N, C-alpha and C positions, 0 to 999 in steps of 0.2 A: 403827401405834401400838396399844399394848395399853390396854384399858380398865382402870381401877383395880378392885381386888378388890371393894370395897364396891359399885361400880356394877354389876359382874357379878352380885353377890348380889341386888341390887334387881331387876335384869332377870329373874333366875331366879325370884324370888318372884312377880313380876308374871305371868310365864309360867305358873307353877304355879297361881296364883289364877285365871287365865283358863281353864286346863284344868279346875280344880275346878268353876268356874261352868258350864262346858260340860257336864261330867259330871252335875252337879246338875240342870241343865235336862233332860237326857236321862232321868235317873232319874224326874223328875217327869212327863215326857211319857209314859214307859212304865209309870208306876205302880209302880216298883221299891220294895219294902218295904211297899206298901199291902196291906191285907186284900183277899182276892178279892172280897168283896161291895162293896168301895168303889171298884173299878175302873170307870172311865167307858167309854162306847162307844168314844171315841177311843183310849184306852189299850189296850183289848182289840183294836181293829182294827189298831193299829200292831204289837202283839205278834203278831197273826195274820199280818201281812205278813212280819215278820221270821222267824217260824217257817216259813211257807210257803217263803220263799227258802232258808232253811237246809235244810229237808227236800228241796227240789229238788236242792240241791247234794249232799246226802248220798246220795240215790237215784242221781243221775248218777255219783257216785264209787263207789257200790256196784255191784250187779249188775243188769243189765237184766232178768234172770229174775225178780227179786223182785217186780216189778210184774205179772208175768204170773200170779202165784199158781198156779204149776204143782204145787206139793206143799205138804203141811202145813208143812214147813220154811220155805217162802217166805211162806206165809200168816201164820205165827206172827210173823215179822219185822214184817209190816205192821200186825198188830193191836197188838203191843207198842210199836212205834214211834209209832203214832197215839196210844196211851195216854200215853206219856211226853211227847210233844210237846204234847198237849192241855193238860197241866199248865202248860206255859209260857204258853199263851194265857189260860187262865182264872185264873191267878195262884196256883194251889195248889202250884206248884213254881217255883223260880227260873228265869228266862229262860235264863241261861247254863248252869246246871246241867242243865236239861231238854234243851237242844240238845246239850250235851256227852254226856249219857247216850244220846241218840239216835244220835249219831255213833259211840259205842262199840258200840251194837247193830248198826249197819250194818257196822262193821269186823269184828265177830265173825261176822256172817253171811257176809261175804266170805271170811274165813279158813276157816270151816267148809266153804264151797262149794269152795274151793281144795283142801282136804284130801279132800273127797268126790271131786273130779276125779282126784286121785292114787291114791285107794284105793277100789276098787269095793265092797269089804265095808263100809267106813265110809259110803260113799254110800248103800248099801242101808239101813244102820242109821238114818241121819238123814233120808233121803228116802223110804224104803220100797222095795218091789220090786213088779214087775209079776207078775200071775198069769194063766196061760192058763186060760180058762174053757171054750173050745170048741176041739176039735181034730178036723178032718175031719168036721164036722157033729155031733159027739158032745159032749154036755155033761159037764163035770167037776163034779159036784155038790159034791164035797168042797171044791174051790177056790172054788166059788161061795159056799158057806157061810162059808168062811174070809174071803172078801172082802165078805160081807154083800150079795151081789148075788142077787136072786131071779130066777127064770126070767122073770117079768113085766118086771123091770127090763131084763134082757138082751134080751128080745123088743122092748121099746120102743126101746132104742138101736139095735137091728138095723134096725127099720123106719125110724127117723130118719136113720141113717147110710148105709144101703145101699139103701133103698127096696125091700126085700124082706122077706118073712116066713119064708122057707125057710132053716132052719139048714143044710140039706144043701148049700147053695151056699157055705157059709163054711168056709174052710180053717183059719183060726185066729181066735179072738177073745180079747183080753186086757183085763183091767182094768189100766190103766196106773198109774204111781206117782201121777199127778195125780187118779186116781179116774175118769177118762174110760175108756170102753170102746172099743177099736179093733177093727176087723174087716178081715180080709184074705179076699177072695173066692177061690174055687177058679178055676184056669185052665179055660177052657171047651174 
């Protein structure tokens, strides 16, 4: 048997009223529409939990590399993402808008990383390129200056990475895209 149209409208209005009451209670609980200075500890905490879970999902759907901060490209994502998401917690931005903006940034990072994978030249443009600083024990001072690496910086990394102070033992030393200096020793 079908319910009369009037009864269906009443049930629909009741359902909409319950949904609106539920949304209103969530808006109050999260401080939606409140001034940032008026947010309570509970509201900020709940926003923080929501943003944390959303950020975790975004980063898991994004690239594992972004958390490793291997290049400026990856670091920029983390800095901007943190800035955008913090606005959702402290109330200076909307919760949904800030999370949405963060998701767009993660998606853009992923797209650019995929493009960099397909194009070496594009990858060098957005991630940088490595520079050889030492070849067969001989310093390349021009590349060192271009990379802003002093001889003292190179010698410090040499001692820490290879436990030697003798550049003659080094076949190749490069400043990598991450800014780290890698050393390959000569075969003995």
